[in-house]
Predicted model as a PDB file, atoms N, CA, C, CB and O in Angstrom, pLDDT in the B-factor column:
MODEL        1                                                                  
ATOM      1  N   MET A   1      20.346  -9.312   8.572  1.00 53.00           N  
ATOM      2  CA  MET A   1      19.250  -8.809   8.040  1.00 53.00           C  
ATOM      3  C   MET A   1      18.940  -8.218   9.402  1.00 53.00           C  
ATOM      4  CB  MET A   1      18.212  -9.810   7.289  1.00 53.00           C  
ATOM      5  O   MET A   1      19.146  -8.798  10.469  1.00 53.00           O  
ATOM      6  N   ALA A   2      18.404  -6.955   9.254  1.00 63.00           N  
ATOM      7  CA  ALA A   2      17.949  -5.691  10.216  1.00 63.00           C  
ATOM      8  C   ALA A   2      16.675  -5.843  10.877  1.00 63.00           C  
ATOM      9  CB  ALA A   2      17.807  -4.353   9.426  1.00 63.00           C  
ATOM     10  O   ALA A   2      15.680  -6.173  10.232  1.00 63.00           O  
ATOM     11  N   ASN A   3      16.625  -5.572  12.418  1.00 70.00           N  
ATOM     12  CA  ASN A   3      15.715  -6.202  13.083  1.00 70.00           C  
ATOM     13  C   ASN A   3      14.488  -4.756  12.969  1.00 70.00           C  
ATOM     14  CB  ASN A   3      16.381  -6.805  14.741  1.00 70.00           C  
ATOM     15  O   ASN A   3      14.675  -3.578  13.276  1.00 70.00           O  
ATOM     16  N   ILE A   4      13.453  -5.313  12.504  1.00 68.00           N  
ATOM     17  CA  ILE A   4      12.355  -3.999  12.118  1.00 68.00           C  
ATOM     18  C   ILE A   4      11.226  -4.629  13.020  1.00 68.00           C  
ATOM     19  CB  ILE A   4      11.793  -3.743  10.143  1.00 68.00           C  
ATOM     20  O   ILE A   4      10.805  -5.778  13.160  1.00 68.00           O  
ATOM     21  N   ASP A   5      10.982  -3.696  13.445  1.00 73.00           N  
ATOM     22  CA  ASP A   5       9.397  -3.781  14.400  1.00 73.00           C  
ATOM     23  C   ASP A   5       8.480  -3.964  13.550  1.00 73.00           C  
ATOM     24  CB  ASP A   5       8.848  -2.435  15.278  1.00 73.00           C  
ATOM     25  O   ASP A   5       7.960  -2.996  12.997  1.00 73.00           O  
ATOM     26  N   LEU A   6       8.072  -5.337  13.258  1.00 71.00           N  
ATOM     27  CA  LEU A   6       6.686  -5.198  12.345  1.00 71.00           C  
ATOM     28  C   LEU A   6       5.564  -6.079  13.006  1.00 71.00           C  
ATOM     29  CB  LEU A   6       6.920  -5.772  10.667  1.00 71.00           C  
ATOM     30  O   LEU A   6       5.789  -7.166  13.539  1.00 71.00           O  
ATOM     31  N   PRO A   7       4.614  -5.621  12.930  1.00 81.00           N  
ATOM     32  CA  PRO A   7       3.475  -6.384  13.838  1.00 81.00           C  
ATOM     33  C   PRO A   7       2.861  -8.172  12.712  1.00 81.00           C  
ATOM     34  CB  PRO A   7       1.715  -4.778  14.048  1.00 81.00           C  
ATOM     35  O   PRO A   7       1.799  -8.767  12.533  1.00 81.00           O  
ATOM     36  N   LEU A   8       4.324  -8.339  12.260  1.00 80.00           N  
ATOM     37  CA  LEU A   8       3.907  -9.789  11.778  1.00 80.00           C  
ATOM     38  C   LEU A   8       4.681 -10.542  12.278  1.00 80.00           C  
ATOM     39  CB  LEU A   8       3.886 -10.110  10.396  1.00 80.00           C  
ATOM     40  O   LEU A   8       5.694 -10.215  12.895  1.00 80.00           O  
ATOM     41  N   ASN A   9       4.084 -12.232  11.957  1.00 86.00           N  
ATOM     42  CA  ASN A   9       4.857 -13.388  13.062  1.00 86.00           C  
ATOM     43  C   ASN A   9       6.246 -13.923  11.695  1.00 86.00           C  
ATOM     44  CB  ASN A   9       3.280 -15.265  13.735  1.00 86.00           C  
ATOM     45  O   ASN A   9       6.032 -13.700  10.504  1.00 86.00           O  
ATOM     46  N   GLU A  10       6.971 -14.301  11.959  1.00 86.00           N  
ATOM     47  CA  GLU A  10       7.659 -15.266  11.216  1.00 86.00           C  
ATOM     48  C   GLU A  10       7.217 -15.615  10.067  1.00 86.00           C  
ATOM     49  CB  GLU A  10       7.794 -16.279  11.804  1.00 86.00           C  
ATOM     50  O   GLU A  10       7.385 -15.008   9.010  1.00 86.00           O  
ATOM     51  N   GLU A  11       6.539 -16.769  10.268  1.00 91.00           N  
ATOM     52  CA  GLU A  11       5.547 -17.160   9.138  1.00 91.00           C  
ATOM     53  C   GLU A  11       5.261 -16.034   7.928  1.00 91.00           C  
ATOM     54  CB  GLU A  11       4.122 -17.480   9.867  1.00 91.00           C  
ATOM     55  O   GLU A  11       5.499 -16.065   6.721  1.00 91.00           O  
ATOM     56  N   GLU A  12       4.698 -15.116   8.716  1.00 88.00           N  
ATOM     57  CA  GLU A  12       3.862 -14.018   7.683  1.00 88.00           C  
ATOM     58  C   GLU A  12       4.681 -13.409   6.921  1.00 88.00           C  
ATOM     59  CB  GLU A  12       3.066 -12.859   8.328  1.00 88.00           C  
ATOM     60  O   GLU A  12       4.379 -13.190   5.748  1.00 88.00           O  
ATOM     61  N   MET A  13       6.229 -12.907   7.608  1.00 83.00           N  
ATOM     62  CA  MET A  13       6.961 -12.310   7.143  1.00 83.00           C  
ATOM     63  C   MET A  13       7.957 -13.802   5.742  1.00 83.00           C  
ATOM     64  CB  MET A  13       7.729 -11.494   8.619  1.00 83.00           C  
ATOM     65  O   MET A  13       8.689 -13.657   4.763  1.00 83.00           O  
ATOM     66  N   ASP A  14       7.551 -14.662   6.252  1.00 87.00           N  
ATOM     67  CA  ASP A  14       8.274 -15.694   5.120  1.00 87.00           C  
ATOM     68  C   ASP A  14       7.287 -15.624   3.799  1.00 87.00           C  
ATOM     69  CB  ASP A  14       8.376 -17.526   5.755  1.00 87.00           C  
ATOM     70  O   ASP A  14       7.702 -15.506   2.646  1.00 87.00           O  
ATOM     71  N   ARG A  15       6.211 -15.697   4.099  1.00 88.00           N  
ATOM     72  CA  ARG A  15       5.326 -15.666   2.807  1.00 88.00           C  
ATOM     73  C   ARG A  15       5.348 -14.609   2.314  1.00 88.00           C  
ATOM     74  CB  ARG A  15       4.025 -15.949   2.885  1.00 88.00           C  
ATOM     75  O   ARG A  15       4.702 -14.636   1.267  1.00 88.00           O  
ATOM     76  N   ILE A  16       5.906 -13.327   2.591  1.00 84.00           N  
ATOM     77  CA  ILE A  16       5.900 -11.910   2.280  1.00 84.00           C  
ATOM     78  C   ILE A  16       6.807 -12.098   1.472  1.00 84.00           C  
ATOM     79  CB  ILE A  16       6.107 -10.836   3.288  1.00 84.00           C  
ATOM     80  O   ILE A  16       6.572 -12.142   0.265  1.00 84.00           O  
ATOM     81  N   SER A  17       8.010 -12.245   1.970  1.00 85.00           N  
ATOM     82  CA  SER A  17       9.323 -12.337   1.228  1.00 85.00           C  
ATOM     83  C   SER A  17       9.199 -13.592   0.356  1.00 85.00           C  
ATOM     84  CB  SER A  17      10.631 -12.432   2.246  1.00 85.00           C  
ATOM     85  O   SER A  17      10.363 -13.950   0.178  1.00 85.00           O  
ATOM     86  N   ASP A  18       8.328 -14.494  -0.319  1.00 85.00           N  
ATOM     87  CA  ASP A  18       8.308 -15.117  -1.065  1.00 85.00           C  
ATOM     88  C   ASP A  18       7.582 -14.840  -2.358  1.00 85.00           C  
ATOM     89  CB  ASP A  18       8.098 -15.921  -0.523  1.00 85.00           C  
ATOM     90  O   ASP A  18       7.830 -15.415  -3.418  1.00 85.00           O  
ATOM     91  N   LEU A  19       6.491 -13.734  -2.149  1.00 83.00           N  
ATOM     92  CA  LEU A  19       6.219 -12.949  -2.923  1.00 83.00           C  
ATOM     93  C   LEU A  19       6.998 -12.393  -4.205  1.00 83.00           C  
ATOM     94  CB  LEU A  19       5.979 -12.249  -2.225  1.00 83.00           C  
ATOM     95  O   LEU A  19       8.188 -12.089  -4.124  1.00 83.00           O  
ATOM     96  N   SER A  20       6.206 -12.265  -5.492  1.00 80.00           N  
ATOM     97  CA  SER A  20       7.524 -11.750  -6.367  1.00 80.00           C  
ATOM     98  C   SER A  20       6.466 -10.826  -7.061  1.00 80.00           C  
ATOM     99  CB  SER A  20       8.581 -13.028  -7.516  1.00 80.00           C  
ATOM    100  O   SER A  20       5.288 -11.091  -7.302  1.00 80.00           O  
ATOM    101  N   TYR A  21       7.220  -9.587  -7.344  1.00 73.00           N  
ATOM    102  CA  TYR A  21       6.143  -8.994  -8.815  1.00 73.00           C  
ATOM    103  C   TYR A  21       7.000  -8.126  -9.797  1.00 73.00           C  
ATOM    104  CB  TYR A  21       4.664  -7.777  -8.278  1.00 73.00           C  
ATOM    105  O   TYR A  21       7.812  -7.250  -9.498  1.00 73.00           O  
ATOM    106  N   THR A  22       6.595  -8.613 -11.156  1.00 74.00           N  
ATOM    107  CA  THR A  22       7.134  -8.423 -12.554  1.00 74.00           C  
ATOM    108  C   THR A  22       6.804  -7.035 -12.741  1.00 74.00           C  
ATOM    109  CB  THR A  22       6.506  -9.393 -13.720  1.00 74.00           C  
ATOM    110  O   THR A  22       7.281  -6.797 -13.851  1.00 74.00           O  
ATOM    111  N   GLY A  23       6.277  -5.984 -12.319  1.00 70.00           N  
ATOM    112  CA  GLY A  23       5.824  -4.701 -12.925  1.00 70.00           C  
ATOM    113  C   GLY A  23       5.068  -3.605 -11.734  1.00 70.00           C  
ATOM    114  O   GLY A  23       5.337  -3.607 -10.532  1.00 70.00           O  
ATOM    115  N   THR A  24       4.199  -2.816 -12.332  1.00 69.00           N  
ATOM    116  CA  THR A  24       3.665  -1.718 -11.707  1.00 69.00           C  
ATOM    117  C   THR A  24       2.288  -2.051 -12.302  1.00 69.00           C  
ATOM    118  CB  THR A  24       4.365  -0.227 -12.015  1.00 69.00           C  
ATOM    119  O   THR A  24       2.077  -2.575 -13.396  1.00 69.00           O  
ATOM    120  N   HIS A  25       1.252  -1.591 -11.244  1.00 72.00           N  
ATOM    121  CA  HIS A  25       0.406  -1.258 -11.910  1.00 72.00           C  
ATOM    122  C   HIS A  25      -0.345  -0.149 -11.768  1.00 72.00           C  
ATOM    123  CB  HIS A  25      -0.126  -2.029 -11.963  1.00 72.00           C  
ATOM    124  O   HIS A  25      -0.203   0.371 -10.661  1.00 72.00           O  
ATOM    125  N   SER A  26      -1.139   0.434 -12.539  1.00 80.00           N  
ATOM    126  CA  SER A  26      -2.097   2.019 -12.197  1.00 80.00           C  
ATOM    127  C   SER A  26      -3.034   2.046 -11.994  1.00 80.00           C  
ATOM    128  CB  SER A  26      -2.316   2.978 -12.962  1.00 80.00           C  
ATOM    129  O   SER A  26      -3.680   1.109 -12.465  1.00 80.00           O  
ATOM    130  N   LEU A  27      -3.561   2.757 -11.435  1.00 82.00           N  
ATOM    131  CA  LEU A  27      -4.966   3.379 -11.029  1.00 82.00           C  
ATOM    132  C   LEU A  27      -5.803   3.804 -12.033  1.00 82.00           C  
ATOM    133  CB  LEU A  27      -4.848   4.524 -10.210  1.00 82.00           C  
ATOM    134  O   LEU A  27      -5.357   4.605 -12.854  1.00 82.00           O  
ATOM    135  N   SER A  28      -6.971   3.400 -12.119  1.00 87.00           N  
ATOM    136  CA  SER A  28      -8.309   3.919 -12.990  1.00 87.00           C  
ATOM    137  C   SER A  28      -8.267   5.440 -12.765  1.00 87.00           C  
ATOM    138  CB  SER A  28      -9.933   3.237 -12.408  1.00 87.00           C  
ATOM    139  O   SER A  28      -7.756   5.945 -11.766  1.00 87.00           O  
ATOM    140  N   LEU A  29      -8.805   6.094 -13.703  1.00 88.00           N  
ATOM    141  CA  LEU A  29      -9.057   7.446 -13.850  1.00 88.00           C  
ATOM    142  C   LEU A  29     -10.087   7.680 -12.285  1.00 88.00           C  
ATOM    143  CB  LEU A  29      -9.897   7.768 -15.557  1.00 88.00           C  
ATOM    144  O   LEU A  29      -9.867   8.596 -11.492  1.00 88.00           O  
ATOM    145  N   LYS A  30     -11.026   6.796 -12.137  1.00 88.00           N  
ATOM    146  CA  LYS A  30     -11.791   6.892 -11.637  1.00 88.00           C  
ATOM    147  C   LYS A  30     -11.247   7.054  -9.999  1.00 88.00           C  
ATOM    148  CB  LYS A  30     -12.563   5.971 -12.137  1.00 88.00           C  
ATOM    149  O   LYS A  30     -11.617   7.877  -9.162  1.00 88.00           O  
ATOM    150  N   MET A  31     -10.184   5.901  -9.863  1.00 88.00           N  
ATOM    151  CA  MET A  31      -9.810   6.240  -8.787  1.00 88.00           C  
ATOM    152  C   MET A  31      -8.877   7.193  -8.343  1.00 88.00           C  
ATOM    153  CB  MET A  31      -9.593   5.430  -8.438  1.00 88.00           C  
ATOM    154  O   MET A  31      -8.982   7.605  -7.188  1.00 88.00           O  
ATOM    155  N   ILE A  32      -7.989   7.605  -9.065  1.00 88.00           N  
ATOM    156  CA  ILE A  32      -7.714   8.976  -9.273  1.00 88.00           C  
ATOM    157  C   ILE A  32      -7.961  10.001  -8.797  1.00 88.00           C  
ATOM    158  CB  ILE A  32      -7.930   9.247 -10.009  1.00 88.00           C  
ATOM    159  O   ILE A  32      -7.183  10.709  -8.157  1.00 88.00           O  
ATOM    160  N   HIS A  33      -9.603  10.310  -9.170  1.00 89.00           N  
ATOM    161  CA  HIS A  33     -10.708  11.557  -8.785  1.00 89.00           C  
ATOM    162  C   HIS A  33     -10.978  11.365  -7.515  1.00 89.00           C  
ATOM    163  CB  HIS A  33     -12.156  11.613  -9.573  1.00 89.00           C  
ATOM    164  O   HIS A  33     -11.133  12.331  -6.767  1.00 89.00           O  
ATOM    165  N   GLN A  34     -11.093   9.866  -6.999  1.00 89.00           N  
ATOM    166  CA  GLN A  34     -11.600   9.734  -5.799  1.00 89.00           C  
ATOM    167  C   GLN A  34     -10.417   9.922  -4.369  1.00 89.00           C  
ATOM    168  CB  GLN A  34     -12.286   8.306  -5.925  1.00 89.00           C  
ATOM    169  O   GLN A  34     -10.725   9.996  -3.179  1.00 89.00           O  
ATOM    170  N   ILE A  35      -8.997   9.964  -4.991  1.00 90.00           N  
ATOM    171  CA  ILE A  35      -7.994  10.317  -3.952  1.00 90.00           C  
ATOM    172  C   ILE A  35      -6.982  11.431  -4.202  1.00 90.00           C  
ATOM    173  CB  ILE A  35      -7.246   9.156  -3.669  1.00 90.00           C  
ATOM    174  O   ILE A  35      -5.961  11.781  -3.611  1.00 90.00           O  
ATOM    175  N   LEU A  36      -7.508  11.785  -5.090  1.00 91.00           N  
ATOM    176  CA  LEU A  36      -6.361  12.900  -5.594  1.00 91.00           C  
ATOM    177  C   LEU A  36      -6.578  14.137  -4.783  1.00 91.00           C  
ATOM    178  CB  LEU A  36      -6.483  13.344  -7.287  1.00 91.00           C  
ATOM    179  O   LEU A  36      -5.638  14.931  -4.817  1.00 91.00           O  
ATOM    180  N   PRO A  37      -7.813  14.535  -3.921  1.00 92.00           N  
ATOM    181  CA  PRO A  37      -8.201  15.726  -3.327  1.00 92.00           C  
ATOM    182  C   PRO A  37      -7.317  15.501  -2.272  1.00 92.00           C  
ATOM    183  CB  PRO A  37      -9.709  15.982  -2.998  1.00 92.00           C  
ATOM    184  O   PRO A  37      -6.404  16.256  -1.938  1.00 92.00           O  
ATOM    185  N   ASP A  38      -7.707  14.119  -1.603  1.00 92.00           N  
ATOM    186  CA  ASP A  38      -7.061  14.407  -0.450  1.00 92.00           C  
ATOM    187  C   ASP A  38      -5.453  13.754  -0.405  1.00 92.00           C  
ATOM    188  CB  ASP A  38      -8.010  13.860   0.697  1.00 92.00           C  
ATOM    189  O   ASP A  38      -4.889  13.676   0.686  1.00 92.00           O  
ATOM    190  N   LEU A  39      -4.756  13.289  -1.671  1.00 91.00           N  
ATOM    191  CA  LEU A  39      -3.550  13.544  -1.471  1.00 91.00           C  
ATOM    192  C   LEU A  39      -2.754  14.951  -1.405  1.00 91.00           C  
ATOM    193  CB  LEU A  39      -3.139  12.881  -2.265  1.00 91.00           C  
ATOM    194  O   LEU A  39      -1.693  15.128  -0.807  1.00 91.00           O  
ATOM    195  N   TRP A  40      -3.598  16.071  -2.258  1.00 92.00           N  
ATOM    196  CA  TRP A  40      -3.084  17.361  -2.365  1.00 92.00           C  
ATOM    197  C   TRP A  40      -3.631  18.068  -1.151  1.00 92.00           C  
ATOM    198  CB  TRP A  40      -3.452  18.040  -3.705  1.00 92.00           C  
ATOM    199  O   TRP A  40      -3.347  19.259  -1.016  1.00 92.00           O  
ATOM    200  N   HIS A  41      -4.508  17.368  -0.107  1.00 93.00           N  
ATOM    201  CA  HIS A  41      -4.687  18.045   1.073  1.00 93.00           C  
ATOM    202  C   HIS A  41      -3.861  17.618   2.426  1.00 93.00           C  
ATOM    203  CB  HIS A  41      -6.063  17.951   1.293  1.00 93.00           C  
ATOM    204  O   HIS A  41      -3.387  18.318   3.321  1.00 93.00           O  
ATOM    205  N   THR A  42      -3.873  16.246   2.234  1.00 92.00           N  
ATOM    206  CA  THR A  42      -3.230  15.068   3.594  1.00 92.00           C  
ATOM    207  C   THR A  42      -1.892  14.902   3.268  1.00 92.00           C  
ATOM    208  CB  THR A  42      -3.943  13.306   3.686  1.00 92.00           C  
ATOM    209  O   THR A  42      -1.479  14.975   2.111  1.00 92.00           O  
ATOM    210  N   SER A  43      -0.853  14.573   4.714  1.00 93.00           N  
ATOM    211  CA  SER A  43       0.265  13.835   4.468  1.00 93.00           C  
ATOM    212  C   SER A  43      -0.277  11.893   4.044  1.00 93.00           C  
ATOM    213  CB  SER A  43       1.288  14.113   6.057  1.00 93.00           C  
ATOM    214  O   SER A  43       0.418  10.887   3.902  1.00 93.00           O  
ATOM    215  N   LYS A  44      -0.959  11.990   4.008  1.00 92.00           N  
ATOM    216  CA  LYS A  44      -1.477  10.600   3.827  1.00 92.00           C  
ATOM    217  C   LYS A  44      -1.038   9.803   1.865  1.00 92.00           C  
ATOM    218  CB  LYS A  44      -3.515  10.878   4.190  1.00 92.00           C  
ATOM    219  O   LYS A  44      -1.367  10.125   0.723  1.00 92.00           O  
ATOM    220  N   ASN A  45      -0.413   9.009   2.305  1.00 90.00           N  
ATOM    221  CA  ASN A  45      -0.308   8.484   0.584  1.00 90.00           C  
ATOM    222  C   ASN A  45      -0.986   7.452  -0.156  1.00 90.00           C  
ATOM    223  CB  ASN A  45       0.928   8.018   0.276  1.00 90.00           C  
ATOM    224  O   ASN A  45      -1.648   6.748   0.607  1.00 90.00           O  
ATOM    225  N   GLN A  46      -1.065   7.094  -1.397  1.00 88.00           N  
ATOM    226  CA  GLN A  46      -2.132   6.697  -2.035  1.00 88.00           C  
ATOM    227  C   GLN A  46      -2.852   5.302  -1.253  1.00 88.00           C  
ATOM    228  CB  GLN A  46      -1.650   6.472  -3.520  1.00 88.00           C  
ATOM    229  O   GLN A  46      -4.046   5.006  -1.211  1.00 88.00           O  
ATOM    230  N   MET A  47      -1.707   4.597  -0.679  1.00 89.00           N  
ATOM    231  CA  MET A  47      -1.752   2.957  -0.242  1.00 89.00           C  
ATOM    232  C   MET A  47      -2.821   3.454   1.214  1.00 89.00           C  
ATOM    233  CB  MET A  47       0.318   1.990   0.252  1.00 89.00           C  
ATOM    234  O   MET A  47      -3.893   2.880   1.401  1.00 89.00           O  
ATOM    235  N   GLN A  48      -2.372   4.475   2.063  1.00 92.00           N  
ATOM    236  CA  GLN A  48      -3.031   4.717   2.951  1.00 92.00           C  
ATOM    237  C   GLN A  48      -4.680   4.771   2.937  1.00 92.00           C  
ATOM    238  CB  GLN A  48      -2.485   5.684   3.251  1.00 92.00           C  
ATOM    239  O   GLN A  48      -5.419   4.069   3.627  1.00 92.00           O  
ATOM    240  N   LEU A  49      -5.130   5.915   1.850  1.00 91.00           N  
ATOM    241  CA  LEU A  49      -6.036   6.492   1.265  1.00 91.00           C  
ATOM    242  C   LEU A  49      -6.736   4.932   0.781  1.00 91.00           C  
ATOM    243  CB  LEU A  49      -5.476   7.680   0.135  1.00 91.00           C  
ATOM    244  O   LEU A  49      -7.501   4.400   1.585  1.00 91.00           O  
ATOM    245  N   ILE A  50      -6.522   4.415  -0.203  1.00 89.00           N  
ATOM    246  CA  ILE A  50      -7.050   3.236  -0.586  1.00 89.00           C  
ATOM    247  C   ILE A  50      -7.283   2.051   0.237  1.00 89.00           C  
ATOM    248  CB  ILE A  50      -6.394   2.902  -1.455  1.00 89.00           C  
ATOM    249  O   ILE A  50      -8.009   1.135  -0.150  1.00 89.00           O  
ATOM    250  N   THR A  51      -6.588   2.049   1.539  1.00 91.00           N  
ATOM    251  CA  THR A  51      -6.788   1.079   2.618  1.00 91.00           C  
ATOM    252  C   THR A  51      -8.170   1.526   3.435  1.00 91.00           C  
ATOM    253  CB  THR A  51      -5.411   1.060   3.624  1.00 91.00           C  
ATOM    254  O   THR A  51      -9.073   0.731   3.694  1.00 91.00           O  
ATOM    255  N   GLU A  52      -8.179   3.193   3.859  1.00 91.00           N  
ATOM    256  CA  GLU A  52      -9.176   3.663   4.781  1.00 91.00           C  
ATOM    257  C   GLU A  52     -10.005   3.883   3.880  1.00 91.00           C  
ATOM    258  CB  GLU A  52      -8.930   4.779   5.693  1.00 91.00           C  
ATOM    259  O   GLU A  52     -10.462   5.012   4.055  1.00 91.00           O  
ATOM    260  N   ARG A  53     -10.600   3.222   2.686  1.00 88.00           N  
ATOM    261  CA  ARG A  53     -11.645   3.767   2.154  1.00 88.00           C  
ATOM    262  C   ARG A  53     -12.390   2.517   1.784  1.00 88.00           C  
ATOM    263  CB  ARG A  53     -11.331   4.747   1.053  1.00 88.00           C  
ATOM    264  O   ARG A  53     -13.593   2.418   1.546  1.00 88.00           O  
ATOM    265  N   GLY A  54     -11.066   1.164   1.774  1.00 88.00           N  
ATOM    266  CA  GLY A  54     -11.830  -0.231   1.902  1.00 88.00           C  
ATOM    267  C   GLY A  54     -11.801  -0.738   0.109  1.00 88.00           C  
ATOM    268  O   GLY A  54     -12.607  -1.572  -0.302  1.00 88.00           O  
ATOM    269  N   PHE A  55     -10.958  -0.215  -0.632  1.00 81.00           N  
ATOM    270  CA  PHE A  55     -10.486  -0.313  -2.078  1.00 81.00           C  
ATOM    271  C   PHE A  55      -9.540  -1.776  -2.206  1.00 81.00           C  
ATOM    272  CB  PHE A  55      -9.503   1.185  -2.481  1.00 81.00           C  
ATOM    273  O   PHE A  55      -9.036  -2.093  -3.284  1.00 81.00           O  
TER     274      PHE A  55                                                      
ENDMDL                                                                          
END                                                                             
């Protein structure tokens, strides 16, 4: 396993590694309209914008 400097402790990393995802999630049209302008005009990704806005 590679050493990666993350702000997580060992227990948190173990809990995350136990998560499983079975598909993808789509954004609502309302959410797309809210973040699309910033996606075009900043170097931030959608998760950064969603987190900043508290969604």
